[in-house]
C-alpha positions as CSV (number, residue, x, y, z in Angstrom):
1,M,41.8,-60.9,-41.6
2,N,42.0,-57.3,-42.6
3,K,45.2,-55.3,-42.9
4,H,44.7,-53.6,-39.6
5,Q,44.6,-56.9,-37.8
6,Q,47.7,-58.1,-39.6
7,S,49.5,-54.9,-38.7
8,G,48.6,-55.4,-35.0
9,M,49.8,-59.0,-34.9
10,T,53.0,-58.0,-36.5
11,T,53.5,-55.2,-34.0
12,L,52.7,-57.5,-31.1
13,L,55.1,-60.1,-32.4
14,I,57.9,-57.6,-32.9
15,T,57.3,-56.2,-29.4
16,S,57.3,-59.6,-27.9
17,M,60.5,-60.5,-29.6
18,L,62.1,-57.3,-28.5
19,L,61.0,-58.0,-24.9
20,I,62.4,-61.5,-25.1
21,V,65.7,-60.2,-26.5
22,A,65.8,-57.5,-23.7
23,L,65.0,-60.2,-21.2
24,L,67.8,-62.4,-22.5
25,F,70.2,-59.5,-22.4
26,S,69.0,-58.7,-18.9
27,L,69.4,-62.2,-17.7
28,A,72.9,-62.4,-19.2
29,S,73.8,-59.2,-17.5
30,Y,72.4,-60.4,-14.2
31,K,74.4,-63.7,-14.6
32,N,77.6,-61.7,-15.1
33,L,76.7,-59.5,-12.1
34,F,76.1,-62.6,-10.0
35,Y,79.4,-64.0,-11.2
36,Q,81.1,-60.7,-10.3
37,I,79.4,-60.7,-6.9
38,K,80.5,-64.3,-6.2
39,R,84.0,-63.6,-7.4
40,T,84.2,-60.6,-5.1
41,Q,82.9,-62.6,-2.2
42,N,85.6,-65.3,-3.0
43,E,88.2,-62.6,-3.2
44,V,87.2,-61.2,0.2
45,L,87.3,-64.7,1.7
46,A,90.7,-65.3,0.1
47,R,92.1,-62.0,1.6
48,Q,90.6,-62.8,4.9
49,A,92.3,-66.2,4.8
50,H,95.5,-64.6,3.8
51,W,95.5,-62.0,6.6
52,A,94.5,-64.6,9.1
53,A,97.4,-66.8,8.0
54,E,99.7,-63.9,8.0
55,G,98.5,-62.9,11.5
56,G,99.1,-66.5,12.6
57,L,102.7,-66.2,11.3
58,E,103.4,-63.1,13.3
59,C,101.6,-64.6,16.3
60,G,103.8,-67.7,16.2
61,F,106.9,-65.5,15.8
62,V,106.0,-63.5,18.9
63,E,105.4,-66.7,20.9
64,L,108.8,-68.1,19.9
65,K,110.5,-64.8,20.7
66,Q,108.8,-64.3,24.1
67,K,109.5,-67.9,25.1
68,N,113.0,-67.8,23.6
69,I,112.5,-71.2,22.1
70,R,112.8,-72.8,18.7
71,P,109.8,-74.2,16.7
72,T,111.0,-77.8,17.6
73,D,110.5,-77.0,21.3
74,P,107.6,-79.1,22.7
75,T,106.3,-76.0,24.5
76,F,105.6,-74.2,21.2
77,S,101.8,-74.3,20.9
78,K,101.7,-74.1,17.0
79,K,98.3,-72.3,17.4
80,C,97.2,-68.8,17.9
81,T,93.7,-69.0,19.3
82,V,93.4,-65.2,19.6
83,L,93.2,-65.0,15.8
84,A,91.1,-67.9,14.8
85,P,89.6,-71.1,16.1
86,I,92.1,-73.9,16.8
87,S,90.7,-75.9,13.9
88,E,91.3,-73.1,11.4
89,L,94.8,-71.9,12.1
90,S,98.0,-73.9,12.7
91,I,101.7,-73.0,12.6
92,G,104.2,-75.4,11.1
93,Y,107.9,-75.2,10.3
94,S,110.8,-76.8,8.5
95,P,113.3,-78.3,8.9
96,L,112.2,-80.6,11.6
97,T,115.6,-81.0,13.2
98,I,116.6,-79.2,16.4
99,D,119.1,-76.4,16.9
100,Q,119.1,-74.9,13.4
101,P,119.9,-71.2,12.9
102,E,117.2,-70.9,10.3
103,Y,113.7,-72.2,9.9
104,E,110.8,-71.7,7.5
105,L,107.8,-70.8,9.6
106,I,104.5,-71.8,7.9
107,S,101.1,-70.5,8.9
108,H,98.2,-72.6,7.5
109,Y,94.6,-71.4,7.5
110,S,91.8,-73.8,6.6
111,N,88.0,-74.0,6.9
112,A,85.2,-75.5,4.9
113,V,85.4,-72.8,2.2
114,I,89.0,-71.9,1.7
115,K,92.6,-72.8,2.5
116,H,95.7,-70.5,2.5
117,D,99.3,-70.8,3.6
118,V,101.8,-68.0,4.3
119,S,105.5,-68.7,5.1
120,K,108.6,-66.7,6.0
121,S,112.1,-67.5,7.0
122,I,113.2,-66.8,10.6
123,N,116.8,-66.6,11.9
124,Y,118.1,-67.4,15.4
125,G,121.5,-66.0,14.7
126,G,124.0,-68.6,16.0
127,V,123.2,-71.7,17.9
128,G,126.1,-71.0,20.2
129,I,128.8,-73.5,21.2
130,S,127.9,-77.0,22.1
131,S,130.7,-77.9,24.5
132,T,132.6,-76.3,27.3
133,L,135.5,-75.7,24.8
134,E,134.9,-75.7,21.1
135,T,137.8,-75.0,18.7
136,S,139.1,-75.7,15.3
137,A,142.6,-75.8,16.8
138,S,144.5,-78.5,18.6
139,V,144.4,-78.4,22.4
140,E,147.4,-78.8,24.8
141,L,146.6,-79.2,28.5
142,T,148.9,-78.9,31.4
143,G,147.9,-78.6,35.1
144,S,144.6,-79.4,36.8
145,Q,141.8,-79.3,34.4
146,H,138.3,-80.0,35.8
147,F,135.7,-79.5,33.1
148,V,132.0,-79.3,33.8
149,P,130.6,-80.5,30.4
150,N,127.5,-79.8,28.4
151,K,125.3,-82.7,29.4
152,T,123.6,-82.4,25.9
153,N,120.2,-83.7,25.1
154,S,121.5,-87.1,24.1
155,I,120.9,-89.9,26.6
156,A,122.6,-93.3,26.5
157,A,120.8,-96.6,27.0
158,D,121.5,-96.5,30.8
159,G,119.7,-93.2,31.1
160,K,122.9,-91.2,31.6
161,Y,124.0,-88.3,29.4
162,K,126.4,-88.3,26.4
163,C,128.3,-85.4,27.8
164,R,130.6,-83.1,25.8
165,S,133.6,-81.3,27.2
166,I,135.9,-80.5,24.2
167,I,135.4,-80.3,20.5
168,S,138.7,-79.9,18.7
169,G,139.7,-79.5,15.1
170,G,142.9,-81.3,15.9
171,T,144.1,-83.4,18.7
172,V,143.8,-83.0,22.5
173,T,146.9,-83.8,24.5
174,F,147.8,-83.7,28.2
175,T,151.3,-83.0,29.5
176,A,152.1,-82.8,33.2
177,S,154.2,-79.9,34.4
178,E,157.7,-80.6,35.7
179,S,156.9,-79.8,39.3
180,G,153.2,-80.7,39.4
181,G,151.5,-83.7,40.9
182,D,148.0,-85.3,40.6
183,E,147.5,-83.3,37.3
184,H,144.8,-84.5,34.9
185,F,141.9,-83.6,32.8
186,F,138.7,-84.7,34.6
187,T,135.1,-84.6,33.4
188,L,133.2,-83.3,36.4
189,D,129.6,-84.8,36.8
190,Y,127.7,-85.7,39.9
191,D,129.7,-88.9,40.3
192,G,132.8,-86.9,40.4
193,K,131.7,-84.5,43.1
194,G,134.6,-85.4,45.2
195,H,136.7,-83.4,42.8
196,A,134.2,-80.5,42.9
197,S,135.5,-77.0,42.6
198,G,134.6,-74.0,40.5
199,P,131.3,-72.9,39.2
200,A,128.0,-74.8,39.3
201,V,125.8,-71.8,39.3
202,S,123.8,-73.2,36.4
203,Y,122.3,-75.6,39.0
204,P,120.8,-73.7,42.0
205,G,120.9,-75.7,45.2
206,Y,124.2,-77.5,44.4
207,S,127.4,-76.6,46.1
208,S,130.4,-75.3,44.2
209,G,131.3,-77.5,41.3
210,V,128.6,-80.1,42.0
211,V,126.2,-80.7,39.1
212,P,123.0,-82.8,39.2
213,F,123.6,-84.9,36.0
214,I,125.6,-88.0,35.5
215,C,127.6,-88.7,32.3
216,N,127.6,-92.1,30.7
217,N,130.9,-93.8,31.5
218,N,131.8,-93.7,27.8
219,Y,131.4,-89.9,27.8
220,K,133.7,-88.8,30.6
221,S,137.4,-88.7,30.9
222,N,140.2,-89.0,33.5
223,Y,143.0,-88.1,31.2
224,F,146.6,-87.6,32.3
225,D,150.3,-87.8,31.3
226,V,151.3,-91.4,31.2
227,N,154.8,-90.3,32.4
228,K,153.2,-89.0,35.6
229,P,150.3,-91.4,36.3
230,I,147.8,-90.9,39.0
231,N,147.6,-93.6,41.7
232,N,145.0,-96.3,41.1
233,A,143.6,-94.4,38.1
234,T,143.0,-95.6,34.5
235,N,144.0,-93.2,31.8
236,V,140.8,-92.5,29.9
237,K,140.1,-90.0,27.1
238,G,136.4,-90.5,26.8
239,G,133.7,-89.6,24.3
240,D,133.2,-86.2,25.8
241,I,136.4,-85.2,24.0
242,L,135.9,-85.1,20.2
243,E,139.0,-84.7,18.0
244,N,139.6,-83.9,14.4
245,Q,136.2,-82.3,14.0
246,T,135.1,-79.7,11.3
247,T,133.8,-76.6,13.0
248,N,132.8,-73.1,12.1
249,I,132.7,-71.4,15.5
250,F,132.0,-67.8,14.4
251,K,129.0,-68.9,12.4
252,N,127.8,-71.2,15.3
253,I,128.0,-68.2,17.7
254,F,127.0,-65.2,15.5
255,G,125.0,-66.9,12.7
256,K,127.2,-65.3,10.0
257,E,130.3,-66.2,8.1
258,I,133.6,-64.7,9.2
259,S,133.5,-62.6,6.0
260,D,130.7,-60.7,7.7
261,A,132.6,-60.0,10.8
262,D,132.5,-56.2,10.3
263,S,128.7,-56.3,10.6
264,V,128.9,-58.2,13.9
265,K,131.5,-55.7,15.1
266,E,129.1,-52.9,14.4
267,E,126.5,-54.6,16.5
268,F,129.0,-54.4,19.4
269,R,129.6,-50.8,18.7
270,K,125.9,-49.8,18.6
271,D,125.0,-51.9,21.7
272,P,124.9,-49.7,24.9
273,L,126.6,-52.6,26.6
274,G,129.3,-53.0,23.9
275,I,132.7,-51.5,23.1
276,V,135.3,-51.9,20.3
277,L,138.9,-51.6,21.3
278,G,142.1,-51.6,19.2
279,E,140.8,-50.2,16.0
280,S,143.6,-47.5,15.5
281,L,147.3,-48.2,15.1
282,S,148.0,-45.8,17.9
283,E,146.3,-48.2,20.3
284,K,148.6,-51.1,19.4
285,T,152.2,-52.2,19.6
286,A,154.3,-52.8,16.5
287,D,152.9,-56.3,16.0
288,G,149.3,-55.7,17.0
289,W,149.0,-56.1,20.8
290,V,146.4,-53.7,22.2
291,I,148.3,-51.4,24.6
292,N,147.1,-51.9,28.2
293,C,144.3,-54.1,27.0
294,S,143.7,-55.5,30.5
295,D,143.3,-52.0,32.0
296,K,141.0,-50.9,29.2
297,V,138.7,-54.0,29.7
298,K,138.7,-53.4,33.5
299,V,137.6,-49.7,33.1
300,A,134.9,-50.6,30.6
301,Y,133.6,-53.4,32.8
302,N,133.4,-51.1,35.8
303,N,131.4,-48.8,33.5
304,D,128.9,-51.6,32.9
305,I,130.2,-52.7,29.5
306,R,129.7,-56.4,29.0
307,R,130.4,-57.0,25.3
308,F,134.0,-56.5,24.3
309,W,135.2,-56.6,20.7
310,I,139.0,-56.4,20.6
311,N,140.8,-55.9,17.3
312,G,144.2,-57.5,17.6
313,S,146.1,-59.3,20.3
314,C,145.1,-58.9,24.0
315,A,146.6,-59.9,27.3
316,L,144.5,-59.9,30.5
317,T,145.4,-60.2,34.1
318,G,143.9,-59.6,37.6
319,D,140.5,-59.4,39.1
320,I,139.0,-57.3,36.2
321,L,135.8,-59.2,35.3
322,G,134.2,-59.6,38.6
323,S,135.4,-61.2,41.9
324,K,133.3,-64.3,41.6
325,N,131.1,-66.4,39.4
326,F,127.6,-64.9,39.7
327,D,124.4,-66.9,40.4
328,T,122.6,-65.3,37.5
329,N,123.3,-64.4,33.9
330,D,123.1,-60.7,34.6
331,E,126.8,-60.0,34.6
332,A,127.8,-62.4,31.9
333,I,130.2,-61.0,29.3
334,Q,131.0,-61.6,25.7
335,L,134.7,-61.2,24.9
336,V,135.9,-61.3,21.3
337,I,139.6,-61.4,20.4
338,F,139.5,-60.8,16.7
339,N,142.5,-61.7,14.6
340,G,145.0,-61.6,17.4
341,L,146.8,-63.7,20.0
342,F,145.3,-64.1,23.5
343,T,146.9,-64.7,26.8
344,V,145.6,-64.8,30.4
345,N,147.8,-64.5,33.5
346,A,146.3,-64.7,37.0
347,L,142.8,-63.9,35.9
348,P,140.5,-65.7,38.5
349,Y,136.9,-65.4,37.2
350,I,135.0,-65.1,33.9
351,D,131.3,-65.3,33.5
352,G,130.2,-65.7,29.9
353,L,131.7,-66.4,26.5
354,I,135.2,-66.1,25.2
355,Y,135.7,-66.1,21.4
356,Q,139.0,-65.8,19.5
357,Y,139.7,-65.7,15.8
358,I,143.1,-65.7,14.2
359,E,143.5,-65.7,10.4
360,P,145.8,-68.3,8.7
361,S,148.3,-65.7,7.6
362,F,148.9,-64.3,11.1
363,N,152.6,-64.4,12.0
364,I,152.4,-66.0,15.5
365,R,156.2,-66.0,16.1
366,D,156.5,-62.2,15.6
367,G,153.4,-61.7,17.7
368,W,154.8,-63.6,20.7
369,E,158.2,-61.9,20.3
370,D,156.5,-58.6,20.5
371,F,154.7,-59.7,23.6
372,F,158.2,-59.7,25.2
373,D,159.6,-56.7,23.4
374,S,156.6,-54.5,24.2
375,N,155.7,-56.0,27.5
376,T,155.9,-52.7,29.4
377,S,153.2,-51.3,27.2
378,I,151.1,-54.5,27.3
379,G,151.3,-54.6,31.1
380,V,150.8,-58.4,31.7
381,G,153.4,-60.9,32.8
382,T,154.8,-63.6,30.5
383,G,154.1,-66.5,32.9
384,E,156.2,-69.6,32.0
385,L,156.8,-68.5,28.5
386,L,160.5,-68.1,27.5
387,K,161.6,-65.7,24.8
388,D,164.2,-68.2,23.5
389,D,161.5,-70.8,22.9
390,I,159.6,-68.2,20.9
391,I,162.6,-67.2,18.9
392,N,163.5,-70.9,18.3
393,G,160.0,-71.6,16.9
394,K,158.7,-73.7,19.7
395,H,155.4,-71.9,19.8
396,D,155.0,-70.9,16.2
397,N,151.4,-72.3,16.2
398,M,150.3,-71.2,19.6
399,A,147.3,-68.9,19.3
400,L,146.3,-68.8,23.0
401,Y,148.2,-69.3,26.2
402,T,146.9,-69.2,29.7
403,Y,149.0,-69.2,32.9
404,T,146.4,-68.9,35.6
405,S,143.9,-70.4,38.0
406,L,140.7,-69.7,36.3
407,T,137.1,-70.6,37.0
408,L,134.9,-69.9,34.0
409,D,131.1,-70.2,33.8
410,G,130.0,-70.0,30.2
411,G,132.1,-71.4,27.4
412,I,135.1,-70.9,25.1
413,G,135.0,-70.9,21.3
414,I,138.1,-70.4,19.1
415,D,138.5,-70.3,15.4
416,A,142.2,-71.2,14.8
417,P,142.5,-74.0,12.3
418,N,145.9,-75.8,12.1
419,R,147.0,-73.9,15.3
420,T,147.2,-74.9,18.9
421,I,145.8,-73.4,22.1
422,K,147.6,-74.0,25.4
423,F,145.9,-74.2,28.8
424,F,148.5,-74.1,31.6
425,G,147.2,-73.9,35.2
426,A,144.2,-74.8,37.3
427,I,141.5,-74.3,34.6
428,I,138.0,-75.0,35.9
429,P,135.5,-74.2,33.2
430,A,131.8,-75.0,33.3
431,Y,129.4,-75.1,30.3
432,N,126.6,-72.6,30.9
433,E,124.3,-72.2,27.9
434,G,122.6,-69.2,29.5
435,K,125.8,-67.2,30.0
436,S,127.6,-68.2,26.9
437,G,124.5,-67.4,24.8
438,K,123.4,-64.3,26.6
439,Y,124.2,-61.9,23.8
440,L,123.6,-64.1,20.8
441,S,121.4,-62.6,18.1
442,N,117.7,-63.2,19.1
443,L,115.0,-64.4,16.7
444,S,114.5,-62.2,13.7
445,W,112.9,-62.3,10.3
446,Q,115.4,-63.5,7.8
447,Q,113.9,-62.0,4.7
448,G,110.8,-60.2,3.4
449,S,108.5,-57.9,5.2
450,W,104.8,-57.5,5.8
451,H,104.5,-55.3,2.7
452,D,105.9,-57.5,-0.1
453,F,102.8,-59.5,-1.0
């Protein structure tokens, strides 16, 4: 082999090796490129899954809001077929218990290639009151008290309801008036329709006071003063009256602690249907009664105001909140008496929710004395109250006093721990979830936004 042939073989070998090295580099480069392409494809699928799951979350939220239901409601579809096939998208939630103010809504996307979850907290505001009267105070009853209870969703073994009329943080007592007869607290269900009176507008087709449900015998009362018994009647304080219960009415109604009351008040102020009264000292008497509170509420109501936040004590009288109990929720009110005494004299009808709060340091004796001393400015009669009883400390714990024949369709909630509330008269209240909850905060996102991922 001559030198020229050796040189050619060497050149060919080097060239081949260079080509092989270049090919190896090329293959390595293509492998990396394929990896990057595959990775990009996976990233695209991941983002698609994320946005599908996020869309499912928003879709589920809209369904809950439009239907005005909670995730535990059996009518909640838990699917959003407009976004993905049923098998690929599902909406879950926690906790699984009913009537919670907050839930974690979870949207789950899954197919053969990828799975992805997105979750957010939702808030229903308050869950509302769960009985006709719910209070942290003790309750004193005098007169004719026919309560249409919350039938609740709890059913006894006999198929009848475990009804709920009063939840009290203290005791519930009944005292007959000196001149009255046939006075008692009575749980009004369909079996008691012979006592029917007052509102039953929650149940179209039924006459006044008649409701379609029947309470289990252990969950209804015929409760009276043993010193003035009712003929042929057994004195029964049933399971529809719950005593010595721990409650947080403000949070139940508004979904916030009482320390956040100012933010709730601002909601009233900003609502076209809302008004705030009693904020300035010039609007009040020396010990905090809103001057002419009843007249101011009447004027506002006639101007289509339906949400009343009253700072301080308030006395109401007369036909100021409608002349009847309405068949619909349209005219329902929300009346808040914030950190003040409350009295009602000859007020015939209320549709909606009454809420009262009174702080522990409030001087109740001075407040009721001022009710007499400033009565001309307050403009409401004192009923059977006597100033001497006030001065002598007989009513030092009495946060609320009624002297009226009142039919209420909605509910009453009162935060007044270690106090008493006194109902004197023919009080005929009916539990109406639609009216008592008409202005509760609707469903909202509790935290986060669509831009924090």
